[in-house]
N, C-alpha and C positions, 0 to 999 in steps of 0.2 A: 732508422726511426730519429727525428730530431728529439731534441729535449724539451716538456713540458715548458720549462721556467726558464729567465734570464738568469736567475738568483734564489738560489736556495740557503733559506736560513735554519740550521737543525739544531733543533736540542736546546736553545736557551730558555731561560727562566724571563717571559716577558711578561712587561710592566705597559700597559697601552694607553698608559697618559690619564687615564682616569682614577677612581677610585677601586676599583675592582681589584683583589687581591691577585698578586701575579700568580701567573701560572707555565708550566713546561711545555712549549707544542713547536712547530715546526713552521716557517713560513715561506712561502711559493711567491716571486715577484713578476713580474714580466712587463712589457713595455709601459715601465714608469710607477706600476700601480702594483696592489698587496692584491693577489688574486686568492689565495688561498692561507688558513691557517686554521692546524691540521695537522694530522702524520701526513708527513707526505714521502711515498717510497722513492717516486722518479729522483732520476740527476737534472742540476740544474748545469747551462753553462760555467756557472761559478757556482762553488757550492762552498759557503760558510759552515765550519765547526764553531756552534756558540754554546756548546758545554761547559756548565758552570760560571758563564757571561750573563749579562743583563742585556736583553733587548729593551731597546725606550724609544718610541717618538724622538726625529732630530728634534733640538732642543729650539726654542722658537724664541728670540731676541726681540721684545717687543721696543726697547727701547736704542735704538742704536743711530752711529753716525757713518756707516759702510758707504754711503752713496757717494759722500766725499772723496776718496780715494780709491774706488773701486775700478775705474778705468785703469789707475796704475797698477793696482794688486789684483786682477781679477780671478786670481786663484786663492782671494783671502783666507792663505796657510794659519791666522793666528784664530778663525772662527772655525772651520773645517775641523780643526786638530781638537778644539773644544766640545762638537758634534753638535754645532749649532750649525742647523740644514736652511734657517728662512729669516731677517733680518727684519723689521719697522723700522724704516728709515724717514730721514726728515724732520727728526725731533728738535724741539727745542726751539723752534723756528726757523731751525737753519736748514732749510730746504735748497737746493740747486736749483728751482725752477720754482714761480715762475722769474722770469729778464726783463725787465727793460732793456733796451738796445740803450736808452739814454742817461740809464744810469747804471749801465752795467760797471761801471768801476767802482763804484762803492759798493756794490755786491760782491764783487771780487776781494775786494781787502774787506771787509765783514767777514767772510768766509775760509778768507786766507790759513790763518792758524790752525783750520783742521785737514786742508788742501795739500796734496805731496808737493812740494815747492820747485820740485826741479822734473816734473811733467805737464806738456803741455795739454792743457784742457780742449786747446782752440776756442772754445766760447762759442759755437757756432749754434747753440738751441736756444726759444725762445720758454715753451712750455716743460711739464714733466713727461708727457708724454713722450715728447723729443731728445730730451734729454735721457731717458731711461729706453729710446731703440739706438742709441748711441751705446749705450752698457749692452744689449741685448746682440747688439753687431761684434761687440767684443768678447762677448761670453763673460760667464759668470759661473763660480763654484758654488755659489749656495742663491737661495729663491732673494728676491727682496720685494718687500711691498712698502709701497710711497705714503706718505704725509706731506701736504701743501703747510712749509712755517710759514706764518703770518708775518715773522720778521724780515722773511725774505720779500712775501707778496707785498706788505706796506713799503718795502724800499722801491719795488717796481711802481707805486703806484704815488709814493708820496718821501721818496728817497729817506734821509735819517734827519728830518724835521720833526721837532719835539711839540709844534701845534696839535690840537685837538684834527682829526680827521672831517671834513667836510661832507657835507649828504653828497656831492658827486665825487667824491673820494672814495666815501664808502659802496656808495654804488659800483664803483671801478673795482673795488675789493670785493666785493660779492659776486660780482657776474665773473672776475677771473674767477676764484673759489670756485664757483657752481661750473665753470668748463672742467675746471680739473676734475671735479668731481665726478662729472659726466664722464671725465678719460681713464677712471676707473682707480682715481687718489682713496686712500682708505680715510679720509679723514684733515681735519686740521689741527698744525701744533703750536705752542705758545713758548718763547723764551720768556717770559715778565720780568728778569732781571736783566736781558741784554737790550739794549737800544738794537733799535728803533722800537723794539716790541713794548718795551719796558714806558715806553713812553702813550701808547694806548689806554685810554677808562675801561674799566671795566664796563660802561655802558657799551663801549665799541665791541668789547670780546664779545657782550652779547647777541648785539646786531651782526654781528659779523657771522656768528657760529649759528644762528638762526635758520639757516643754509644747512647745516649740515643734518638738521630735523630729517626734511624730505628724502634724504639720500640713506639714512638708519648710520649714519657715519661719526667718527668718533672723535672728540675731543682729547688730546694731550696736553699736558700743561709744566712746563719746568713753571715751578709756583714764582709767584711777584717777591718772596722773600721766605729761608728756610732757617733765618736766627729769630734776632728778637721781635718778629712779627707774622711766625709760621701760622698760628692759627688763624688769625684774621685772612692769613693767604689762603688758607685750606677752605675759610669762610666764604671769599670769590671764586675759587675754584665751582665751591656745592651750589653757591647763586647760580652763574654760569648754566653748570646742570640741570637744577631744576627749573631757573623761567623756559627753558630750549625742551626740556623732555629729550636730553642727548647724549648719550653714552658719553663716560670723563674719565680719563687717566692720568691720575697724579704721577709726576715723573720723578723718578729715585728719591723717594718719600726719605726723610732724613730732617734731623734736626741739629744744627752747625751751630758750633759754641759753646764750650762748657757751662755757661751760663742759662743754657737754652735744653741743655741734655736732660731727658726725661720728658718731652714737651710730647713725644709719640706716642705717647699713653694715650694722653686728651686728643690728638690730631685724630689717631686711630678708634678712638668713640666716637668723635663729629662724625667721621666717613661712615662707620656703625649705624648712626641715629639715623643719615641720608637716607642709607638704602634703605633703612625700617620705613621712609617716607615714600620709599619709590625712586631714588634716586641709583641711576647705575652707574655708582662710581666706584672706582677700583684705584689701590694702586701698584708701583711694583720699588723694586731697592737690588742696588749689587752688593755682594757681603765683602766691604770692606771699610774701613773708618776714615778710606781718605777720600776728597771730590778731585775733580779734574775742571778747569776751565781755560779760558783766556787770561793770558796779563790784563789788557787794556779792561776788565770787570775788577781791576782794585782800583780804579779814580770812578769819579760821582758818573752817572749817567748822563747830566749835562753836557760834560766834558767830550762827548760823541758825536752833538749834533752835527750835522755837515758831514759826518764821516770820519773815518783814521785819518786820513791827512788833516783836515779840521783839528783834530783834538791832539795831533801833531802841536801844530801854531800852536796852540793856549798853552802847551808844553813849554813853549820857547817865550810864552810872555811874563814876566816875573808878576805883574800881577796875579794872573790867572793863577800862577802858582800857589801864592799865598793862599787865594781862594779856596782851591782843590786843598792844600795840606788844611785850612781851618774845617772844611767840611767833613773830612776823613777824623781830626782829631776831637774834634765838640761833637763828633757824630751824630753830624747833620744831613748826610748823604742819605738819598734815597736809593733801596734797595741794597744789596748785600755791602757790607763795610767789612772784607777781609782783615785789613790792616791793623783796626781797631778791636774787632771780635775776635781774631787767632794770635795774631802776633805776627813778625817778622820770621820767626824762628820756624816758624812752623807753614812758609807759604816754601813750595819747590821746585825750582825752575824743571821742567818737563823737558821740552824740547825747541831749541833755540837755535834755525837757522845760521844767522849773525854774530851769535858771541857762544858758538859751542860750549866755551869754555863753564860759562854759568850751567848749563846742564847737570840735573843733578844735587846742584846745591840750594839751599835754603838761600834768601833773599839775605838774612842775618849774616851768614857765611859768607857772601859772594861782597858785600857791602866794608865788610871785615878785613879780607883779604886784601880789598883794594882799598885801604883806610879812609874809607867813608863811612862808617858808623856813627859819626859825629853828627851828618846831616842826612840820616835816611831816607829822609823826602827828595830831596836837593838828588840825592845818588841815585834816589828812581826815578824821579822826570828825566835825566842827564840817558839814564839806561833804555827809556823807552824811546826815546829820540834817536840814539843811536840802534835799538835794534829796529826800528819803522813801528814797535807796535806787532812787530810780530812774534811771537810765543804762546807758549802753554804753560800752567803752572800743575802744581799736584798740592794739595793744602790741606794738613793734617786736624781735622776738624770736630769728627764724629764719636761718642760713645760706644762701646761694642754692645752694652744690654741695648741701646737703644735701636741697632744692627739687627740683633739677633730679635726684637720685640715685632719690627716690621717683616723680618722673615719670615716668623712664625705667625703672621695673621693669615689667616686663611681666605684675605681680599688680597694678598700681596704677590706678584709676579718675580721670578727671576730675571735681573738685564742684566745688561753690561757696559752700557751709558759709553761704548767707548768708536773706533773707526777700525778700519782695516791697516794695520802697520806688520811690518815683516822684519825678520832679524836683520834685514842689511838697511833699514829703516833708520838706523840711530838716535840718538836721543835714550831721554828717561821718560818715555812714557809710564802713564799709570797702569799696573800690572794685571787690573782687570779686563783688559784687551787680550792678555793671553788664560785667564787662570777663572772666571768669573763662575762659569756653570761646573767644572771642575772641583771648584773650593767649595761650594756647596757641598756636594757628593761627599767629598773630602772630610771637610771641616765641621759642618752644619749636620750632616749626615749619618756620618759612620763614627767620628771623635767624640762629639758633643753632645748628639742625639737633642737636638733642636726639633729638628724633624726628623719621619720615619720618610725612607726611601719612597715610598707610593708620593704619598706629599709634595718633595721635593720635585719628584720628576714630573708629576699635574702641573706645579706652578713654573718648569718650564716647557710646556705640553700643550696640552688641551684648556688651559684656562690663560695664557696669552692668543689662543688660536680663538674660543670664542669672543674675546674681548674685543681682538682686532676684524672679527668677520670671515677668518680665512674657510676656504670650505676647503671639506674633504683632506685637511691637514691637523696634524697634532694627535690624533690616536693612530694605535696601530690597529686598524679594523680593512675588512675587506672592502675593497671600490675606492680605498682612501690612496693618495701618492705615498709610493714608497720613500718617505723620510726618515732613517732610521738611523739610532746612534749603539753601539754596541759595546759593553765598558763594565771591565772587572769590579765589583763595587768593595773590593777590598783593597783596590790599589788604588783607584781614581783619586786622582789628586793636584792639584797647581802647581808649578814652579815657580813660577816669572813672581818675583820682590820688587821694590820701589827699586832697591841698587842694580839690581841685574832682572828687568821685566824681560826681554825678548828669549824667553827659555817657556817650551811648548808643556803641556800637564803631562801627566803619565795613565795609565790606564784605560785610555779609549784604543780602542780597536780596528773599528769598523767605522763608516759614516758612509750611508749611503743617501744621497739627495736624487729625488725624482727618478727612481730606480737602478742608479749608476755607483759605483763607487768609488767615492772621492778621498777617503782614506782606509788603506787596503793591512790588515797588520801593523798599524801606528806606520804606518807611510803615505802621503802625498803621492795620490798616482798622477796628479795633475790637469785630471777630466772637469770639466765646468759644465753640470749637467743642470744649471740652476736657470730658473727661468724669473721673468719679471712679472710676479703676479699682481690684477687686477681686482678690483670690490665689483663684487655683483651685487647688483639691485637685490632686496631681499623683499 
């Protein structure tokens, strides 16, 4: 007689992803789905003894950039080991499609800091559907749900021009967006701090996102400003959602720079007020006081008009250098002003293929070691030319109390805001790529009691699933996909640090994706059972 189940999970403490209290039970899994919750006496082809362990839905990371390197790292080790089973990708306006072959080089240089630089992507796709078919053929350990990046979309239609989109260009963008939504994209993302997304007016955003209403699709936004103009930027996001009656997600909500610490209390009140008016708006947060982005965002947005090559040309021009330095030092630049806002000492180089020595060093330290401290702007411009603008940076800019305030808000979800990295990947990437979810469970639940465990798990499972529009995921329920994380609540913790980021967490013993075991007793199995999930019209 054959066994009834592919997998039986015995005697675990089940936190089902909702507000329900945990309960002890067994779970039977077959053909990728949860078939039974209750006492199971039959054996499975595989039986997991979960006594003393928490059984939770697999974590859903709704702000993720895994699409950039998943072809190079299909095992997604850094996520599977965290218990992440599904990622919403294409965030911050930085999706891998749509592609206009005429502007392909602009797109490649725009995305380069997030890509695996020694991997041949071939760039043989136009649409998201074609790109994700390529991933599907290669297989992946985690589920991926795509967004369309407005920055990538704008490059496809009008390159890196700062000019306002014409009527014809707007119609082209709307047509392409509609096609992407028809083919299963979950919505549109913006990165309004990054050119060319930052060149878009509020009116352009409202017109473009009007397409989302028909599809009940999501609008996610990296705000135009997260420092001095945080509240105005939140107001813009609310306006886009309110005018179109669409669902809005504010990405990695925070307040940057000491002068702005505490502002999240006001911004969260703004979001609650908007929700009371009927605006479907939420936010997400990673559990760290440092952020990470590209080094080119140290410069005023106008320097990137025309793309990265044009930026490098400007950096070689003495007059342009003076203008850039003046914009930064006098606080005239639009968008974020990292140098003036947080200082050279708080900006650390994370990954830099053309200057590995710089990795892990602050700009202040780097310039000091190279005897360039007396002219930091000259040193910065020369260095950017040398590395072709190809680097990422970590910057220490947030207040721990603000992080706790956002984490504890009932409208926030937990995210990593990272991409697929691996121990052999090198560099000093932000530790959030290895530790975000276990860090919340260890630090903010067990140690600091900022959240209770049910709340934390809900923020990682059913809350993001509902916000994204994922069907039959995010809850342990009969008939749902068997995406499951099994961990020890007394042991789970992150180990990755800024000095030594390439470290897996502890305490997560089993991770099941679509009914297959991707992590077995703390070890990666190498199975790649992930799916490309498409939005379904509701």
